[in-house]
mmCIF file as Biopython writes it, N, C-alpha, C and O atoms, coordinates in Angstrom:
data_model
#
loop_
_atom_site.group_PDB
_atom_site.id
_atom_site.type_symbol
_atom_site.label_atom_id
_atom_site.label_alt_id
_atom_site.label_comp_id
_atom_site.label_asym_id
_atom_site.label_entity_id
_atom_site.label_seq_id
_atom_site.pdbx_PDB_ins_code
_atom_site.Cartn_x
_atom_site.Cartn_y
_atom_site.Cartn_z
_atom_site.occupancy
_atom_site.B_iso_or_equiv
_atom_site.auth_seq_id
_atom_site.auth_asym_id
_atom_site.pdbx_PDB_model_num
ATOM 1   N N  . MET A ? 1  ? -76.836  -23.090 91.838 1.0 0.0 1  A 1 
ATOM 2   C CA . MET A ? 1  ? -77.200  -23.635 89.837 1.0 0.0 1  A 1 
ATOM 3   C C  . MET A ? 1  ? -78.766  -25.659 90.564 1.0 0.0 1  A 1 
ATOM 4   O O  . MET A ? 1  ? -78.725  -26.514 91.449 1.0 0.0 1  A 1 
ATOM 5   N N  . GLU A ? 2  ? -79.414  -25.411 89.784 1.0 0.0 2  A 1 
ATOM 6   C CA . GLU A ? 2  ? -80.804  -25.991 90.191 1.0 0.0 2  A 1 
ATOM 7   C C  . GLU A ? 2  ? -80.865  -27.359 89.267 1.0 0.0 2  A 1 
ATOM 8   O O  . GLU A ? 2  ? -80.754  -27.819 88.131 1.0 0.0 2  A 1 
ATOM 9   N N  . SER A ? 3  ? -81.160  -27.680 90.821 1.0 0.0 3  A 1 
ATOM 10  C CA . SER A ? 3  ? -80.873  -29.750 90.519 1.0 0.0 3  A 1 
ATOM 11  C C  . SER A ? 3  ? -81.997  -30.301 89.373 1.0 0.0 3  A 1 
ATOM 12  O O  . SER A ? 3  ? -83.141  -29.966 89.066 1.0 0.0 3  A 1 
ATOM 13  N N  . ASN A ? 4  ? -81.437  -30.900 89.105 1.0 0.0 4  A 1 
ATOM 14  C CA . ASN A ? 4  ? -82.138  -31.494 87.953 1.0 0.0 4  A 1 
ATOM 15  C C  . ASN A ? 4  ? -84.128  -32.619 88.269 1.0 0.0 4  A 1 
ATOM 16  O O  . ASN A ? 4  ? -84.989  -32.943 87.451 1.0 0.0 4  A 1 
ATOM 17  N N  . GLU A ? 5  ? -84.068  -32.754 89.258 1.0 0.0 5  A 1 
ATOM 18  C CA . GLU A ? 5  ? -85.060  -32.508 90.431 1.0 0.0 5  A 1 
ATOM 19  C C  . GLU A ? 5  ? -86.535  -31.600 90.520 1.0 0.0 5  A 1 
ATOM 20  O O  . GLU A ? 5  ? -87.735  -31.679 90.783 1.0 0.0 5  A 1 
ATOM 21  N N  . ARG A ? 6  ? -85.488  -30.725 90.103 1.0 0.0 6  A 1 
ATOM 22  C CA . ARG A ? 6  ? -86.153  -29.076 90.268 1.0 0.0 6  A 1 
ATOM 23  C C  . ARG A ? 6  ? -86.664  -28.642 88.498 1.0 0.0 6  A 1 
ATOM 24  O O  . ARG A ? 6  ? -87.765  -28.433 87.990 1.0 0.0 6  A 1 
ATOM 25  N N  . TYR A ? 7  ? -85.625  -28.646 88.096 1.0 0.0 7  A 1 
ATOM 26  C CA . TYR A ? 7  ? -86.165  -28.103 86.658 1.0 0.0 7  A 1 
ATOM 27  C C  . TYR A ? 7  ? -86.945  -29.170 85.938 1.0 0.0 7  A 1 
ATOM 28  O O  . TYR A ? 7  ? -87.914  -28.748 85.307 1.0 0.0 7  A 1 
ATOM 29  N N  . TYR A ? 8  ? -86.734  -30.401 85.904 1.0 0.0 8  A 1 
ATOM 30  C CA . TYR A ? 8  ? -88.135  -31.159 85.115 1.0 0.0 8  A 1 
ATOM 31  C C  . TYR A ? 8  ? -89.050  -30.871 85.305 1.0 0.0 8  A 1 
ATOM 32  O O  . TYR A ? 8  ? -89.875  -30.766 84.397 1.0 0.0 8  A 1 
ATOM 33  N N  . ARG A ? 9  ? -89.496  -30.458 87.284 1.0 0.0 9  A 1 
ATOM 34  C CA . ARG A ? 9  ? -90.479  -30.699 87.961 1.0 0.0 9  A 1 
ATOM 35  C C  . ARG A ? 9  ? -91.241  -29.228 87.528 1.0 0.0 9  A 1 
ATOM 36  O O  . ARG A ? 9  ? -92.447  -28.985 87.480 1.0 0.0 9  A 1 
ATOM 37  N N  . ARG A ? 10 ? -90.155  -28.404 87.253 1.0 0.0 10 A 1 
ATOM 38  C CA . ARG A ? 10 ? -90.468  -26.461 86.742 1.0 0.0 10 A 1 
ATOM 39  C C  . ARG A ? 10 ? -90.735  -26.413 85.222 1.0 0.0 10 A 1 
ATOM 40  O O  . ARG A ? 10 ? -91.343  -25.538 84.606 1.0 0.0 10 A 1 
ATOM 41  N N  . ARG A ? 11 ? -90.261  -27.333 84.830 1.0 0.0 11 A 1 
ATOM 42  C CA . ARG A ? 11 ? -90.370  -27.479 82.939 1.0 0.0 11 A 1 
ATOM 43  C C  . ARG A ? 11 ? -91.745  -28.128 82.530 1.0 0.0 11 A 1 
ATOM 44  O O  . ARG A ? 11 ? -92.418  -27.783 81.558 1.0 0.0 11 A 1 
ATOM 45  N N  . ALA A ? 12 ? -92.103  -29.287 83.575 1.0 0.0 12 A 1 
ATOM 46  C CA . ALA A ? 12 ? -93.381  -30.039 83.219 1.0 0.0 12 A 1 
ATOM 47  C C  . ALA A ? 12 ? -94.934  -28.903 83.654 1.0 0.0 12 A 1 
ATOM 48  O O  . ALA A ? 12 ? -95.867  -28.707 82.875 1.0 0.0 12 A 1 
ATOM 49  N N  . ILE A ? 13 ? -94.810  -28.284 85.140 1.0 0.0 13 A 1 
ATOM 50  C CA . ILE A ? 13 ? -95.352  -27.274 85.311 1.0 0.0 13 A 1 
ATOM 51  C C  . ILE A ? 13 ? -95.914  -26.285 84.036 1.0 0.0 13 A 1 
ATOM 52  O O  . ILE A ? 13 ? -97.028  -25.937 83.646 1.0 0.0 13 A 1 
ATOM 53  N N  . GLN A ? 14 ? -94.737  -26.074 83.681 1.0 0.0 14 A 1 
ATOM 54  C CA . GLN A ? 14 ? -94.810  -24.682 82.497 1.0 0.0 14 A 1 
ATOM 55  C C  . GLN A ? 14 ? -95.397  -24.971 81.820 1.0 0.0 14 A 1 
ATOM 56  O O  . GLN A ? 14 ? -96.298  -24.140 81.700 1.0 0.0 14 A 1 
ATOM 57  N N  . GLU A ? 15 ? -95.560  -26.209 80.801 1.0 0.0 15 A 1 
ATOM 58  C CA . GLU A ? 15 ? -95.889  -26.697 79.600 1.0 0.0 15 A 1 
ATOM 59  C C  . GLU A ? 15 ? -97.551  -27.336 80.445 1.0 0.0 15 A 1 
ATOM 60  O O  . GLU A ? 15 ? -98.548  -27.312 79.723 1.0 0.0 15 A 1 
ATOM 61  N N  . ILE A ? 16 ? -97.657  -27.670 81.383 1.0 0.0 16 A 1 
ATOM 62  C CA . ILE A ? 16 ? -98.423  -27.809 81.531 1.0 0.0 16 A 1 
ATOM 63  C C  . ILE A ? 16 ? -100.054 -26.966 81.292 1.0 0.0 16 A 1 
ATOM 64  O O  . ILE A ? 16 ? -101.138 -27.233 80.773 1.0 0.0 16 A 1 
ATOM 65  N N  . LEU A ? 17 ? -99.216  -25.474 82.256 1.0 0.0 17 A 1 
ATOM 66  C CA . LEU A ? 17 ? -99.848  -24.566 81.709 1.0 0.0 17 A 1 
ATOM 67  C C  . LEU A ? 17 ? -100.235 -23.778 80.892 1.0 0.0 17 A 1 
ATOM 68  O O  . LEU A ? 17 ? -101.273 -23.117 80.909 1.0 0.0 17 A 1 
ATOM 69  N N  . ALA A ? 18 ? -99.101  -23.819 79.836 1.0 0.0 18 A 1 
ATOM 70  C CA . ALA A ? 18 ? -98.896  -23.439 78.511 1.0 0.0 18 A 1 
ATOM 71  C C  . ALA A ? 18 ? -99.907  -24.569 77.372 1.0 0.0 18 A 1 
ATOM 72  O O  . ALA A ? 18 ? -100.098 -24.591 76.156 1.0 0.0 18 A 1 
ATOM 73  N N  . ALA A ? 19 ? -100.196 -25.096 78.102 1.0 0.0 19 A 1 
ATOM 74  C CA . ALA A ? 19 ? -101.417 -26.086 76.957 1.0 0.0 19 A 1 
ATOM 75  C C  . ALA A ? 19 ? -102.919 -26.367 77.303 1.0 0.0 19 A 1 
ATOM 76  O O  . ALA A ? 19 ? -103.852 -27.025 76.843 1.0 0.0 19 A 1 
ATOM 77  N N  . ARG A ? 20 ? -102.654 -25.483 78.404 1.0 0.0 20 A 1 
ATOM 78  C CA . ARG A ? 20 ? -104.572 -25.272 79.536 1.0 0.0 20 A 1 
ATOM 79  C C  . ARG A ? 20 ? -104.931 -23.948 78.834 1.0 0.0 20 A 1 
ATOM 80  O O  . ARG A ? 20 ? -106.041 -23.432 78.703 1.0 0.0 20 A 1 
ATOM 81  N N  . HIS A ? 21 ? -103.176 -23.331 78.226 1.0 0.0 21 A 1 
ATOM 82  C CA . HIS A ? 21 ? -104.311 -21.445 77.490 1.0 0.0 21 A 1 
ATOM 83  C C  . HIS A ? 21 ? -103.774 -21.881 75.960 1.0 0.0 21 A 1 
ATOM 84  O O  . HIS A ? 21 ? -104.057 -21.072 75.076 1.0 0.0 21 A 1 
ATOM 85  N N  . ALA A ? 22 ? -103.303 -22.639 75.706 1.0 0.0 22 A 1 
ATOM 86  C CA . ALA A ? 22 ? -102.854 -22.672 74.185 1.0 0.0 22 A 1 
ATOM 87  C C  . ALA A ? 22 ? -104.499 -22.301 73.295 1.0 0.0 22 A 1 
ATOM 88  O O  . ALA A ? 22 ? -105.648 -22.203 73.726 1.0 0.0 22 A 1 
ATOM 89  N N  . ILE A ? 23 ? -104.090 -22.211 72.329 1.0 0.0 23 A 1 
ATOM 90  C CA . ILE A ? 23 ? -105.440 -21.631 71.957 1.0 0.0 23 A 1 
ATOM 91  C C  . ILE A ? 23 ? -106.003 -22.828 70.633 1.0 0.0 23 A 1 
ATOM 92  O O  . ILE A ? 23 ? -107.078 -23.397 70.443 1.0 0.0 23 A 1 
ATOM 93  N N  . THR A ? 24 ? -104.523 -22.836 69.817 1.0 0.0 24 A 1 
ATOM 94  C CA . THR A ? 24 ? -105.296 -23.652 68.708 1.0 0.0 24 A 1 
ATOM 95  C C  . THR A ? 24 ? -105.161 -25.889 69.208 1.0 0.0 24 A 1 
ATOM 96  O O  . THR A ? 24 ? -104.675 -26.373 70.231 1.0 0.0 24 A 1 
ATOM 97  N N  . ALA A ? 25 ? -105.650 -26.465 68.290 1.0 0.0 25 A 1 
ATOM 98  C CA . ALA A ? 25 ? -105.475 -28.299 69.345 1.0 0.0 25 A 1 
ATOM 99  C C  . ALA A ? 25 ? -103.672 -28.068 69.199 1.0 0.0 25 A 1 
ATOM 100 O O  . ALA A ? 25 ? -103.010 -27.404 69.996 1.0 0.0 25 A 1 
ATOM 101 N N  . ASN A ? 26 ? -103.280 -28.578 68.342 1.0 0.0 26 A 1 
ATOM 102 C CA . ASN A ? 26 ? -102.224 -28.530 67.833 1.0 0.0 26 A 1 
ATOM 103 C C  . ASN A ? 26 ? -101.120 -27.915 68.882 1.0 0.0 26 A 1 
ATOM 104 O O  . ASN A ? 26 ? -100.132 -28.521 69.296 1.0 0.0 26 A 1 
ATOM 105 N N  . ALA A ? 27 ? -101.434 -26.838 69.154 1.0 0.0 27 A 1 
ATOM 106 C CA . ALA A ? 27 ? -100.338 -26.279 69.806 1.0 0.0 27 A 1 
ATOM 107 C C  . ALA A ? 27 ? -100.838 -27.160 71.513 1.0 0.0 27 A 1 
ATOM 108 O O  . ALA A ? 27 ? -100.179 -27.038 72.545 1.0 0.0 27 A 1 
ATOM 109 N N  . LYS A ? 28 ? -101.649 -27.686 71.428 1.0 0.0 28 A 1 
ATOM 110 C CA . LYS A ? 28 ? -102.357 -27.854 72.495 1.0 0.0 28 A 1 
ATOM 111 C C  . LYS A ? 28 ? -101.339 -29.150 72.914 1.0 0.0 28 A 1 
ATOM 112 O O  . LYS A ? 28 ? -100.561 -29.278 73.860 1.0 0.0 28 A 1 
ATOM 113 N N  . GLU A ? 29 ? -101.636 -29.912 71.967 1.0 0.0 29 A 1 
ATOM 114 C CA . GLU A ? 29 ? -101.304 -31.357 72.075 1.0 0.0 29 A 1 
ATOM 115 C C  . GLU A ? 29 ? -99.166  -31.283 72.224 1.0 0.0 29 A 1 
ATOM 116 O O  . GLU A ? 29 ? -98.508  -32.072 72.904 1.0 0.0 29 A 1 
ATOM 117 N N  . ARG A ? 30 ? -98.633  -30.225 71.449 1.0 0.0 30 A 1 
ATOM 118 C CA . ARG A ? 30 ? -97.529  -30.029 71.444 1.0 0.0 30 A 1 
ATOM 119 C C  . ARG A ? 30 ? -97.218  -29.593 72.990 1.0 0.0 30 A 1 
ATOM 120 O O  . ARG A ? 30 ? -96.150  -30.037 73.411 1.0 0.0 30 A 1 
ATOM 121 N N  . ARG A ? 31 ? -97.645  -29.143 73.505 1.0 0.0 31 A 1 
ATOM 122 C CA . ARG A ? 31 ? -97.398  -28.769 74.914 1.0 0.0 31 A 1 
ATOM 123 C C  . ARG A ? 31 ? -97.832  -29.848 75.893 1.0 0.0 31 A 1 
ATOM 124 O O  . ARG A ? 31 ? -97.335  -30.165 76.973 1.0 0.0 31 A 1 
ATOM 125 N N  . ARG A ? 32 ? -98.644  -30.222 75.392 1.0 0.0 32 A 1 
ATOM 126 C CA . ARG A ? 32 ? -99.039  -31.699 76.191 1.0 0.0 32 A 1 
ATOM 127 C C  . ARG A ? 32 ? -98.269  -33.130 76.350 1.0 0.0 32 A 1 
ATOM 128 O O  . ARG A ? 32 ? -98.105  -33.925 77.276 1.0 0.0 32 A 1 
ATOM 129 N N  . LEU A ? 33 ? -97.860  -33.054 74.910 1.0 0.0 33 A 1 
ATOM 130 C CA . LEU A ? 33 ? -96.630  -34.169 75.176 1.0 0.0 33 A 1 
ATOM 131 C C  . LEU A ? 33 ? -94.955  -33.786 75.875 1.0 0.0 33 A 1 
ATOM 132 O O  . LEU A ? 33 ? -94.033  -34.390 76.423 1.0 0.0 33 A 1 
ATOM 133 N N  . LEU A ? 34 ? -95.317  -32.327 75.414 1.0 0.0 34 A 1 
ATOM 134 C CA . LEU A ? 34 ? -93.351  -31.734 76.477 1.0 0.0 34 A 1 
ATOM 135 C C  . LEU A ? 34 ? -93.170  -31.884 77.606 1.0 0.0 34 A 1 
ATOM 136 O O  . LEU A ? 34 ? -92.127  -32.100 78.223 1.0 0.0 34 A 1 
ATOM 137 N N  . ALA A ? 35 ? -95.141  -31.676 78.235 1.0 0.0 35 A 1 
ATOM 138 C CA . ALA A ? 35 ? -94.747  -31.539 79.571 1.0 0.0 35 A 1 
ATOM 139 C C  . ALA A ? 35 ? -94.969  -33.759 79.967 1.0 0.0 35 A 1 
ATOM 140 O O  . ALA A ? 35 ? -94.191  -34.516 80.548 1.0 0.0 35 A 1 
ATOM 141 N N  . GLU A ? 36 ? -96.163  -34.006 79.399 1.0 0.0 36 A 1 
ATOM 142 C CA . GLU A ? 36 ? -95.275  -35.705 79.519 1.0 0.0 36 A 1 
ATOM 143 C C  . GLU A ? 36 ? -94.386  -35.897 79.599 1.0 0.0 36 A 1 
ATOM 144 O O  . GLU A ? 36 ? -93.995  -36.475 80.613 1.0 0.0 36 A 1 
ATOM 145 N N  . SER A ? 37 ? -93.526  -35.548 78.614 1.0 0.0 37 A 1 
ATOM 146 C CA . SER A ? 37 ? -91.776  -35.740 78.872 1.0 0.0 37 A 1 
ATOM 147 C C  . SER A ? 37 ? -91.216  -36.058 80.017 1.0 0.0 37 A 1 
ATOM 148 O O  . SER A ? 37 ? -90.816  -37.111 80.512 1.0 0.0 37 A 1 
ATOM 149 N N  . TYR A ? 38 ? -91.294  -34.053 80.623 1.0 0.0 38 A 1 
ATOM 150 C CA . TYR A ? 38 ? -90.789  -33.731 81.452 1.0 0.0 38 A 1 
ATOM 151 C C  . TYR A ? 38 ? -91.461  -34.688 82.798 1.0 0.0 38 A 1 
ATOM 152 O O  . TYR A ? 38 ? -90.509  -35.289 83.296 1.0 0.0 38 A 1 
ATOM 153 N N  . VAL A ? 39 ? -92.600  -34.986 83.452 1.0 0.0 39 A 1 
ATOM 154 C CA . VAL A ? 39 ? -93.374  -35.783 84.031 1.0 0.0 39 A 1 
ATOM 155 C C  . VAL A ? 39 ? -92.870  -36.904 83.591 1.0 0.0 39 A 1 
ATOM 156 O O  . VAL A ? 39 ? -93.390  -37.758 84.308 1.0 0.0 39 A 1 
ATOM 157 N N  . ARG A ? 40 ? -91.941  -37.598 82.602 1.0 0.0 40 A 1 
ATOM 158 C CA . ARG A ? 40 ? -91.677  -39.374 82.454 1.0 0.0 40 A 1 
ATOM 159 C C  . ARG A ? 40 ? -90.268  -38.731 83.060 1.0 0.0 40 A 1 
ATOM 160 O O  . ARG A ? 40 ? -90.167  -39.151 84.213 1.0 0.0 40 A 1 
ATOM 161 N N  . ARG A ? 41 ? -89.548  -38.184 82.848 1.0 0.0 41 A 1 
ATOM 162 C CA . ARG A ? 41 ? -88.417  -37.812 83.241 1.0 0.0 41 A 1 
ATOM 163 C C  . ARG A ? 41 ? -87.951  -37.444 84.657 1.0 0.0 41 A 1 
ATOM 164 O O  . ARG A ? 41 ? -86.928  -37.718 85.284 1.0 0.0 41 A 1 
ATOM 165 N N  . LEU A ? 42 ? -89.014  -36.752 84.937 1.0 0.0 42 A 1 
ATOM 166 C CA . LEU A ? 42 ? -88.893  -36.374 86.872 1.0 0.0 42 A 1 
ATOM 167 C C  . LEU A ? 42 ? -89.624  -37.853 87.334 1.0 0.0 42 A 1 
ATOM 168 O O  . LEU A ? 42 ? -89.594  -37.960 88.560 1.0 0.0 42 A 1 
ATOM 169 N N  . SER A ? 43 ? -90.154  -38.806 86.778 1.0 0.0 43 A 1 
ATOM 170 C CA . SER A ? 43 ? -90.098  -39.945 87.562 1.0 0.0 43 A 1 
ATOM 171 C C  . SER A ? 43 ? -89.365  -40.698 87.370 1.0 0.0 43 A 1 
ATOM 172 O O  . SER A ? 43 ? -89.227  -41.563 88.234 1.0 0.0 43 A 1 
ATOM 173 N N  . GLU A ? 44 ? -88.492  -40.754 86.095 1.0 0.0 44 A 1 
ATOM 174 C CA . GLU A ? 44 ? -87.515  -42.016 86.432 1.0 0.0 44 A 1 
ATOM 175 C C  . GLU A ? 44 ? -86.505  -41.501 87.285 1.0 0.0 44 A 1 
ATOM 176 O O  . GLU A ? 44 ? -85.766  -42.248 87.926 1.0 0.0 44 A 1 
ATOM 177 N N  . LEU A ? 45 ? -86.417  -39.979 87.337 1.0 0.0 45 A 1 
ATOM 178 C CA . LEU A ? 45 ? -85.015  -38.953 88.511 1.0 0.0 45 A 1 
ATOM 179 C C  . LEU A ? 45 ? -85.457  -39.369 89.754 1.0 0.0 45 A 1 
ATOM 180 O O  . LEU A ? 45 ? -84.545  -39.423 90.580 1.0 0.0 45 A 1 
ATOM 181 N N  . THR A ? 46 ? -86.746  -39.738 90.237 1.0 0.0 46 A 1 
ATOM 182 C CA . THR A ? 46 ? -87.080  -39.458 91.388 1.0 0.0 46 A 1 
ATOM 183 C C  . THR A ? 46 ? -87.912  -40.890 92.020 1.0 0.0 46 A 1 
ATOM 184 O O  . THR A ? 46 ? -88.271  -40.772 93.192 1.0 0.0 46 A 1 
ATOM 185 N N  . GLY A ? 47 ? -88.193  -42.029 91.432 1.0 0.0 47 A 1 
ATOM 186 C CA . GLY A ? 47 ? -88.091  -43.284 91.339 1.0 0.0 47 A 1 
ATOM 187 C C  . GLY A ? 47 ? -90.026  -43.073 91.626 1.0 0.0 47 A 1 
ATOM 188 O O  . GLY A ? 47 ? -90.459  -44.006 92.302 1.0 0.0 47 A 1 
ATOM 189 N N  . SER A ? 48 ? -90.720  -42.414 91.365 1.0 0.0 48 A 1 
ATOM 190 C CA . SER A ? 48 ? -92.321  -42.375 92.047 1.0 0.0 48 A 1 
ATOM 191 C C  . SER A ? 48 ? -93.307  -41.393 91.132 1.0 0.0 48 A 1 
ATOM 192 O O  . SER A ? 48 ? -93.368  -40.209 90.800 1.0 0.0 48 A 1 
ATOM 193 N N  . ASP A ? 49 ? -93.841  -42.299 90.988 1.0 0.0 49 A 1 
ATOM 194 C CA . ASP A ? 49 ? -94.798  -41.330 89.796 1.0 0.0 49 A 1 
ATOM 195 C C  . ASP A ? 49 ? -95.773  -40.094 90.282 1.0 0.0 49 A 1 
ATOM 196 O O  . ASP A ? 49 ? -96.759  -39.925 91.000 1.0 0.0 49 A 1 
ATOM 197 N N  . GLU A ? 50 ? -94.752  -39.222 89.318 1.0 0.0 50 A 1 
ATOM 198 C CA . GLU A ? 50 ? -95.030  -37.659 89.243 1.0 0.0 50 A 1 
ATOM 199 C C  . GLU A ? 50 ? -96.412  -37.430 88.316 1.0 0.0 50 A 1 
ATOM 200 O O  . GLU A ? 50 ? -96.716  -36.279 88.000 1.0 0.0 50 A 1 
ATOM 201 N N  . SER A ? 51 ? -97.215  -38.536 87.904 1.0 0.0 51 A 1 
ATOM 202 C CA . SER A ? 51 ? -98.243  -38.010 87.172 1.0 0.0 51 A 1 
ATOM 203 C C  . SER A ? 51 ? -99.698  -37.183 87.222 1.0 0.0 51 A 1 
ATOM 204 O O  . SER A ? 51 ? -100.738 -36.697 86.777 1.0 0.0 51 A 1 
ATOM 205 N N  . PHE A ? 52 ? -98.615  -37.556 88.300 1.0 0.0 52 A 1 
ATOM 206 C CA . PHE A ? 52 ? -100.300 -36.667 88.999 1.0 0.0 52 A 1 
ATOM 207 C C  . PHE A ? 52 ? -100.355 -34.918 88.561 1.0 0.0 52 A 1 
ATOM 208 O O  . PHE A ? 52 ? -101.341 -34.198 88.714 1.0 0.0 52 A 1 
ATOM 209 N N  . LEU A ? 53 ? -99.010  -34.493 87.986 1.0 0.0 53 A 1 
ATOM 210 C CA . LEU A ? 53 ? -98.710  -33.515 88.176 1.0 0.0 53 A 1 
ATOM 211 C C  . LEU A ? 53 ? -99.876  -33.055 86.548 1.0 0.0 53 A 1 
ATOM 212 O O  . LEU A ? 53 ? -100.109 -31.910 86.159 1.0 0.0 53 A 1 
ATOM 213 N N  . LEU A ? 54 ? -100.387 -34.348 85.923 1.0 0.0 54 A 1 
ATOM 214 C CA . LEU A ? 54 ? -100.615 -34.190 84.223 1.0 0.0 54 A 1 
ATOM 215 C C  . LEU A ? 54 ? -102.215 -33.389 84.450 1.0 0.0 54 A 1 
ATOM 216 O O  . LEU A ? 54 ? -102.660 -32.617 83.600 1.0 0.0 54 A 1 
ATOM 217 N N  . ASP A ? 55 ? -102.963 -33.729 85.744 1.0 0.0 55 A 1 
ATOM 218 C CA . ASP A ? 55 ? -103.919 -33.693 86.086 1.0 0.0 55 A 1 
ATOM 219 C C  . ASP A ? 55 ? -104.310 -32.965 86.944 1.0 0.0 55 A 1 
ATOM 220 O O  . ASP A ? 55 ? -105.483 -32.783 87.271 1.0 0.0 55 A 1 
ATOM 221 N N  . ALA A ? 56 ? -103.095 -32.349 87.510 1.0 0.0 56 A 1 
ATOM 222 C CA . ALA A ? 56 ? -103.705 -31.411 89.054 1.0 0.0 56 A 1 
ATOM 223 C C  . ALA A ? 56 ? -104.205 -29.897 88.583 1.0 0.0 56 A 1 
ATOM 224 O O  . ALA A ? 56 ? -103.964 -29.597 87.414 1.0 0.0 56 A 1 
ATOM 225 N N  . ASN A ? 57 ? -104.838 -28.993 89.360 1.0 0.0 57 A 1 
ATOM 226 C CA . ASN A ? 57 ? -105.836 -28.183 89.800 1.0 0.0 57 A 1 
ATOM 227 C C  . ASN A ? 57 ? -104.781 -27.057 89.389 1.0 0.0 57 A 1 
ATOM 228 O O  . ASN A ? 57 ? -103.778 -26.963 90.096 1.0 0.0 57 A 1 
ATOM 229 N N  . PRO A ? 58 ? -104.949 -26.086 88.164 1.0 0.0 58 A 1 
ATOM 230 C CA . PRO A ? 58 ? -103.987 -25.208 87.873 1.0 0.0 58 A 1 
ATOM 231 C C  . PRO A ? 58 ? -103.432 -24.433 89.088 1.0 0.0 58 A 1 
ATOM 232 O O  . PRO A ? 58 ? -102.306 -24.007 89.343 1.0 0.0 58 A 1 
ATOM 233 N N  . ALA A ? 59 ? -104.613 -24.396 89.752 1.0 0.0 59 A 1 
ATOM 234 C CA . ALA A ? 59 ? -103.928 -23.301 90.852 1.0 0.0 59 A 1 
ATOM 235 C C  . ALA A ? 59 ? -103.080 -24.396 91.573 1.0 0.0 59 A 1 
ATOM 236 O O  . ALA A ? 59 ? -101.953 -24.442 91.080 1.0 0.0 59 A 1 
ATOM 237 N N  . ARG A ? 60 ? -103.188 -24.913 92.157 1.0 0.0 60 A 1 
ATOM 238 C CA . ARG A ? 60 ? -102.720 -26.076 92.566 1.0 0.0 60 A 1 
ATOM 239 C C  . ARG A ? 60 ? -100.934 -26.526 92.399 1.0 0.0 60 A 1 
ATOM 240 O O  . ARG A ? 60 ? -100.056 -26.848 93.201 1.0 0.0 60 A 1 
ATOM 241 N N  . LEU A ? 61 ? -100.983 -26.397 91.375 1.0 0.0 61 A 1 
ATOM 242 C CA . LEU A ? 61 ? -99.329  -26.649 90.496 1.0 0.0 61 A 1 
ATOM 243 C C  . LEU A ? 61 ? -98.575  -25.780 90.743 1.0 0.0 61 A 1 
ATOM 244 O O  . LEU A ? 61 ? -97.494  -25.937 90.174 1.0 0.0 61 A 1 
ATOM 245 N N  . GLN A ? 62 ? -98.650  -24.835 91.396 1.0 0.0 62 A 1 
ATOM 246 C CA . GLN A ? 62 ? -97.996  -23.615 92.175 1.0 0.0 62 A 1 
ATOM 247 C C  . GLN A ? 62 ? -97.220  -24.129 93.410 1.0 0.0 62 A 1 
ATOM 248 O O  . GLN A ? 62 ? -96.012  -23.962 93.579 1.0 0.0 62 A 1 
ATOM 249 N N  . GLU A ? 63 ? -98.060  -24.776 94.258 1.0 0.0 63 A 1 
ATOM 250 C CA . GLU A ? 63 ? -97.299  -25.804 95.103 1.0 0.0 63 A 1 
ATOM 251 C C  . GLU A ? 63 ? -96.358  -26.906 95.242 1.0 0.0 63 A 1 
ATOM 252 O O  . GLU A ? 63 ? -95.782  -27.285 96.262 1.0 0.0 63 A 1 
ATOM 253 N N  . PHE A ? 64 ? -96.277  -27.463 93.788 1.0 0.0 64 A 1 
ATOM 254 C CA . PHE A ? 64 ? -95.356  -28.574 93.855 1.0 0.0 64 A 1 
ATOM 255 C C  . PHE A ? 64 ? -93.986  -27.502 92.687 1.0 0.0 64 A 1 
ATOM 256 O O  . PHE A ? 64 ? -92.979  -28.130 92.360 1.0 0.0 64 A 1 
ATOM 257 N N  . ALA A ? 65 ? -94.070  -26.517 92.365 1.0 0.0 65 A 1 
ATOM 258 C CA . ALA A ? 65 ? -93.050  -25.961 91.785 1.0 0.0 65 A 1 
ATOM 259 C C  . ALA A ? 65 ? -91.769  -25.381 92.586 1.0 0.0 65 A 1 
ATOM 260 O O  . ALA A ? 65 ? -90.836  -24.866 91.968 1.0 0.0 65 A 1 
#
């Protein structure tokens, strides 16, 4: 079974990438908000600041997954 930490990190990365590929501004905003909520939950779980994921280079995001 996947750990909560791994799940939140994976979902945050998926939403960040989806936001970057979204066509409309509304879709980008929705995806960004979802990504932020997963990053916030991940930070609460790990006790560290994971917000760097939101601004990371897309090519490097897979390293964190």
